[in-house]
C-alpha positions as CSV (number, residue, x, y, z in Angstrom):
1,M,125.5,-2.6,185.8
2,V,123.0,-0.9,188.0
3,L,122.2,1.8,185.4
4,G,121.7,-1.0,182.8
5,L,119.2,-2.7,185.1
6,L,117.4,0.6,185.7
7,A,117.3,1.3,182.0
8,L,115.8,-2.1,181.4
9,A,113.2,-1.6,184.1
10,T,112.1,1.9,183.1
11,M,109.7,1.0,180.3
12,P,108.0,-2.0,182.0
13,A,107.5,0.2,185.1
14,A,106.0,2.9,183.0
15,V,103.6,0.4,181.4
16,G,102.7,-0.9,184.8
17,V,101.9,2.6,186.1
18,A,99.9,3.4,182.9
19,E,97.9,0.2,183.5
20,Y,97.3,0.9,187.2
21,R,96.2,4.5,186.8
22,S,92.9,5.1,185.1
23,D,93.7,8.6,183.9
24,L,96.7,7.4,181.8
25,R,96.7,5.4,178.6
26,L,99.4,3.1,177.4
27,V,100.8,5.7,175.0
28,H,101.6,7.9,178.0
29,A,104.2,5.3,179.0
30,G,106.1,6.5,175.9
31,F,107.6,9.2,178.1
32,A,109.9,6.4,179.6
33,V,111.6,5.8,176.2
34,P,114.0,8.8,176.3
35,V,114.6,8.1,180.0
36,A,115.6,4.5,179.2
37,A,117.8,5.7,176.3
38,V,119.7,8.1,178.5
39,L,120.1,5.5,181.2
40,A,121.3,3.0,178.7
41,L,123.9,5.4,177.3
42,L,125.1,6.2,180.8
43,A,125.4,2.5,181.5
44,L,127.5,2.0,178.3
45,W,129.7,4.9,179.2
46,L,130.3,3.6,182.7
47,A,130.9,0.1,181.4
48,R,133.6,1.5,179.0
49,R,135.2,3.4,181.9
50,G,135.2,0.2,183.9
51,R,136.7,-1.9,181.1
52,R,139.4,0.7,180.6
53,R,140.2,0.7,184.3
54,V,140.6,-3.1,184.2
55,E,142.9,-2.8,181.2
56,R,144.9,-0.1,182.8
57,T,145.5,-2.1,186.0
58,I,146.0,-5.4,184.1
59,G,143.0,-6.9,185.8
60,R,144.3,-6.4,189.4
61,S,141.4,-4.1,190.3
62,G,138.8,-6.7,189.3
63,G,135.4,-5.8,187.9
64,Q,135.8,-7.2,184.4
65,G,132.6,-9.2,184.8
66,A,130.6,-6.2,186.1
67,A,131.9,-4.1,183.2
68,R,130.9,-6.8,180.7
69,A,127.4,-7.2,182.3
70,G,127.0,-3.4,182.3
71,R,127.8,-3.3,178.6
72,I,125.4,-6.1,177.7
73,L,122.6,-4.6,179.8
74,G,123.3,-1.1,178.4
75,W,123.1,-2.4,174.8
76,L,120.0,-4.4,175.5
77,A,118.3,-1.4,177.1
78,L,119.3,0.8,174.2
79,Y,117.8,-1.6,171.7
80,L,114.6,-1.8,173.7
81,A,114.4,2.0,173.8
82,L,114.9,2.1,170.1
83,I,112.1,-0.4,169.6
84,G,109.9,1.8,171.8
85,A,110.7,4.9,169.9
86,I,109.9,3.2,166.6
87,S,106.6,1.9,167.9
88,L,105.7,5.4,169.1
89,V,106.5,6.9,165.7
90,V,104.3,4.2,164.0
91,Y,101.5,4.9,166.5
92,A,101.7,8.7,165.8
93,V,101.7,8.2,162.1
94,E,98.7,5.9,162.2
95,Y,96.9,8.1,164.7
96,Y,97.3,11.4,163.0
97,H,97.2,10.1,159.4
98,Y,93.9,8.2,159.9
99,A,92.2,10.6,162.3
């Protein structure tokens, strides 16, 4: 669940840093897209491990809600990273095609 939250917070944090620093432009925040994608995939992997652990122990170990929340946050972060990657590709095509 923590990795899912980190993955979700990566891109807004990068945008905030780009807005705060005068030597960076918004497009430089695009470096956070692969970081968010990797964190999202790790969150999904850990959520799957947690869910399997709950199934193996027939729910006695607890953590079913945390595994579900981690999976939801991981998928949401992965979708946002995909949207960020698509927007960077569109920006690059427009920038280099019309330059």
